[in-house]
N, C-alpha and C positions, 0 to 999 in steps of 0.2 A: 132317291128313295121316296116312295109315296107317303103322303100324310094321311091317307084314308085307311081306316081299319076295316071298312065295309067291302073293299075290293081285294082283300088279301087272298092269295092262293093258299091251298091247303099245305100242310107240312110235307116236305119232300121225302122221298125214300132215302136219299143220300144228300149230303151237302157237298157241292162240287168244288167250291173255292172260297177264299176269304171274303170276297165280295158278297156272295150269297150268305155266308155265315154272319157277316155284319148286318145284313138286311134282316135276318131272322132274329138276331139278338136284340135289335132295336125296334122290332115290330110292336107297336102299342096295342094292347088289348082294349076292348071296350071299357073295362074298369079304369084303365089308366087315362083314356080319353076323358071319361067322366070326371075323374079327379082333377085333371088339368083344366077342365072347364070351370070347376069350382074354385081352383086355386088362384088367388089374386097376386099379381106381380111376377117379377123375374126370379130366376133360379141360379144360384151359384154353387158349383161343385168343387169342394176343397179336396184335393188329391185326385184330380181327374186323370192323371197319367198312369194309374195302376191298371190292374187286369179288368176291373169292372167299369171304371169311370167313363171311358169313351162310348160304350154302348148305352150307358145310362143317359149321357148327354144327348146322343142321337135319338133315343126314345122320347125324351122330353121335347126335343125339337119337332119330331114327327107328330106327337100327340097334340102339341100346341098349334100346329099349322103355321109356324113362324110368327105367332102373335106375341111372343115374349122373348126377352133376351135370355140366352143360356150362356153362362160364363163358366169356363173351366179353368181352375187354378192348379198349378203344379210347378215343380222345378223344371220339368220338360227336359230331362237328360237325353231324351230322344227327340231332336228337333223335328223329325219327320212327322211325329204325331201331332205336334202343334200346328204344322202347316196343313195336315189333313183335316183336323177339326175346324180350322179357320175356313178351309175350302167348303165346308158343310154348314157355314153360317153359324158356327159356334164360336163365340168370342173366347180368347185365351189370355191369361195373365201369367207371366212367369214370376214365381214367388217362392221364397223360403219361408214357410209359415211360422217357423220358430223365431224368425227375425221380427220382433214386435213392430218395428217401423214399417216393414213391408206388409205385415198383416193389417195394420191400422190403415194403410193406404188403399186397401181393397174397397171397392164400392159397397155401400150399404144396400143390401138386397134382402127382401122380405122372406125368401125361402132358401134354406141352406141344406145341402147334402154334405155330410161329413164322412169322407172316405179315408182320410189320412191315418196311417198306422204303420207300425213296424213289427214284423214277426221274425223273419229269418235273420239269423245273426244275433238274436236277443241274448243267447247264452254268453257270448263274448263281448256284448255291448249293452250291459244292463243299464247303465246310466242313460244312454241314448234311447233305449227302449222306453224307460219310464218318462223321459222328457217328452217323447213324441206321443206316447199313448196316454199320459196322465196330465202333464203340465200343459201341453198344447190345447187340449179341450177346454181348459179353464180360460186360456187366452182367447179362444174362439168365442166362448160364451160372452165374455166381456165385450168383444168387438161386435158381435151380432146379438146383443141383448134385446133388440126389438124385432127379431126374426123368429121364424118357425124352423126347427132343426130336425132332420132325420139323420141319425148317426149310426154307423155300422159298429157292431160289436161282434162277438163270436160265441159259438156254442162251447168253446174251450173254458168259459167261466163255470161250466158245470163240471162235476166230478165224473169219473168213469162210473157207469151205472150197469146193473145186471141187464143182459140182453133181453131177457124175457119180460122186463118191465115196460118196454115200448118207448123208451126215451124220456129225457127230462122235459118237464113243462115249465112255463114261466114262473109259476109259484114255488117251484122247488128252490131250496136255499143254494146259492152258489158255493162251490168249494173248489176253486181253481188249483190245478196242479202245475207248478213251475212258475218262474218269474214272468214269462210272457203272458200266461193266462191271468196271473195276479194283476199285472199292469192293465190288462183289458177290463177286469172288474174295477180297477181304479178309474179307468176312463168312464165307465158307467156311473160310478159314484160322483165323479166331478160333474158330469152332465146333470145328475139328479140334484146336486147341491145348487147349481146355478139356475136350474129350472125352477126350483122352489123359491130361492131367494130373490130372483129377478123376474119370476113369472114367465119364463121362456117355455113355450110349448115344444116338447121334445118327444120323438119316437125313437126307440133303440131297437135295432135289428140285430138279433143274434143269429148269424148266418153259419150254416154247417151242412154241406160244403157246396159251393157253386161249381158247375162244370160246363165247359164248352169244348170245342174240338181241340183247342190248343193248350188247355190246362185243366187240372182237377184230378180227383182221386181216380176216376175212371181212365183218364189219360195216363196217369202214373202206371196203373195196372196194365193197360194196353201196350205201353212202351216196353214194359218188362217182359210181357208175353212175346212180343215181336222179337226182342233181343235174346230170347231164350234164358232169361234170368229167373232164378227161383223166386217164388212168391211166398213171403213169410205171412202166415195167417194168425200170428199171435194176437194182433189187433184184428180180430176176425170179422168185425161188422162195422158198417158205416152208413151214413145217409148221403144222398146226392140229389142235387136239383139243377135243372137246366138254367143257365145264367139268365136267359130271357125271361123265365118265370120269376127268378129272383128280382130282376130289374122291375118287372111289373108290380110285384108285391111291395118293393121298396118305395116306389113312387106313390102307390096308393096309401102308404103309411103316412103321407102328409095329412090325410084326413083324420088320422088317429093321434096326432101329436097333442100332448097334454102336459099339464103341470100338476102334480109330479109326472115324470115321464111314463109313457106307455112302452112296455117291453114286449117284443114279438119274436118268437122263433120263426125262422124261415129255412125250410129244408124240404127234402122230398117226402113222398108218402110212405115209402117202404124202408124197412131195415134190410140192407143188402148184405149178403155174405161175401166176403172176400174170395173164399174158395169157389163158390158158385159163379160169381162174376168172372173170375179168372178162367174157369173152365168154359163159360159161355164165350168169352173173348177168344179163347183158343180155337173153338169150333168155327166161329165166324171168320177168323183170320187164318185158319188152317195151319195152326202152330201147336206143337206139343206144350203142355203146361207142367211145370215142376213146382210142387208145393212143399214147403218146409214148415215145421212148427205145428203147434196145436192151438186151437182157438181158446183164448181166455174167456171166462164166463162174463166179463164186463167189457164195455167199450164206451167211446164218446158218442152218445146218441141223443138226438133231440126229437121232440114231438111238436109238429107244426099245426096241430088241429085248430088252434086259435087263428092262425094266419088264413087257413082255408075258410073258416067261418066269416072272416072279415073280407077276404079278397077273392075267394073262389079257389077251385082246384087248379093245380099246375096244368098247363096246356100240353106239356111234353112229359110222357111217363118215362120211368127209368129204363124200360126195355128198349124204347125208341132211341134213347140217348146212348145206350150201349151199342146198338147197331150202327148209329152214326159214327161213333168214335172208332169202332173197329174198322169200318170202311175207310175213314179218314187216315187212320194210322197205317194201315197196310198199304195205302196208296202213297205214303210218304208226305202227307200234308204237314205244313209247318206247325211248330209248337212254340210256346213261349219259354220252354226250358226252365220252368219254375215249379219243381215238384212240391207237393203239398206237405210231405212228411207226415201224412195222416197216421202212419204206423207208430209214431212216437207215443210212448205211454208214460214217460217220466216228465213231460213238459219242457224238455230241453231242446229248443229249436235253433 
């Protein structure tokens, strides 16, 4: 993969394979390159083994031109990922972050990306959810008290809001629904506490929802359309952002880390209709679409105007993303088989 963002080709009409997808997801924008030029020191990614971590690690590596260490930390339940990252000059450390001894043994690095979290299975594993989403951030802050931290949160900390309102903004009071969302607000509160008491610069990213060819709300809908399954439109509206744009905004957030923390919504520009997107996917994939239910007047929606002012507009619009995913899905492209469950309205994941 090239390190130069000045020689990039334009966005393709279709994404042919995983290799091209990985290149696009990790393609650094000029803003990311500028941030990496300002940022001093190495970067460690806690929870690199998830959906977003590998492409973030690659983007840092490309934007830095190999001038800094990029260290990915995870349990690496899939050994192939660890080998792949190492082959791309990304250092890896196998670690159970909840084991204090293993956490303390990690190298002291001035820049931390916190991606570790638990969502699915939260309803049946409430203790583990709170341990991973709330207790662990406190341990991480104590370990990396001299670092700058960009930490993922979620738009789930907001309540369902009227669709006509345009989405929650950062100054709106949180009102999480369900234990998973409550634990995510707890994670934010722990980062805020240690940021203020230890003077740690922190930026919190409330993401809602990242998409690429292998996962995301749009993939969930495309797979249902392809399989001929009915589309329930009760949760009738959502936001979606290309994961490459999310990656770029996340890395630029290192510039905004502060004490007390800076909170930034990251999502797409438009409020998307489930019904309209499903019908568009049906046309692109040449499949009939079956709709059930009626749209509720509220939904989980975020407004990312602040992120756009700070980092610029997304490079990939929602229409392009829908076309890419329709093409990928109908060709039988691989997926991660990790549905978002975006349609859940009671917070029970």
